Structures are given as C-alpha cells and as structure tokens.
C-alpha positions, 0 to 999 in steps of 0.5 A: 499499499502506498502512503500518499500526502498532499499539501494545500496552501491558501495565500492572502496579502493584505496591503495597509494604507501606509504601504506596509504589506502583510502576507498570511500563508495557510497550509493544510497537510492531508494524508491518504485519502482523508478529508480532514487535514492531520496538520494545520499551520500558518506563516505571516510576514509583515513588511514595511515600505522599504522592505525590511521585515518586522520580526515582532509581527511575523512568525513561522509555523504557528499550528492552528490545531488547538483552536479547532479541537477546543471547540469540537470538545466543547460542542459535544459536551453541550449536546450530551447536556441538552439531551438530559435535560427534561424539555429535551425531546 
C-alpha cells in the first residue's frame, strides 16, 4: 500500500494604507484519502515599505490545530447536556 500526502496552500496579502504589506499563508497537510487535514499551520510575514521585515509581527509555522479541537469538545459536551434536560425531545 502506497501512503501519499498532499499539501494545500491558501495565501492572502493585506495592503495597508501606510504601504506596509502582510502576507499570510495557511497550509493544510492531508494523508492518504482523508478529508480532514492532520496538520494545519500558518506563516505570517509583515513588511514595511522599504522592504524590511518586522520580526515582532511575523512568525513561522504557528499550529492552528488547537483552535479547532477546543471548539469540537465544547460542542460535544453541550449536546450531551441538552439531551439530559427534562425539556429535551
């Protein structure tokens, strides 16, 4: 069996009024024939008009997974509490 991976890149560029530019790249990595990615991360690069990169506002490979897993567990617990209420159908 051959295991394959694929990577999807979503890129957006924000141009500010003071001619600064922020480039945001989202990456999603999929394994096999899965419909949900097993790894999500983003890279942000903030540039001034003269071309210098601001290290305080830029970062590499920040994982996005924690944001999604926290909301999934909260929604599961809410559905259980609704089914135990006396007004639930």
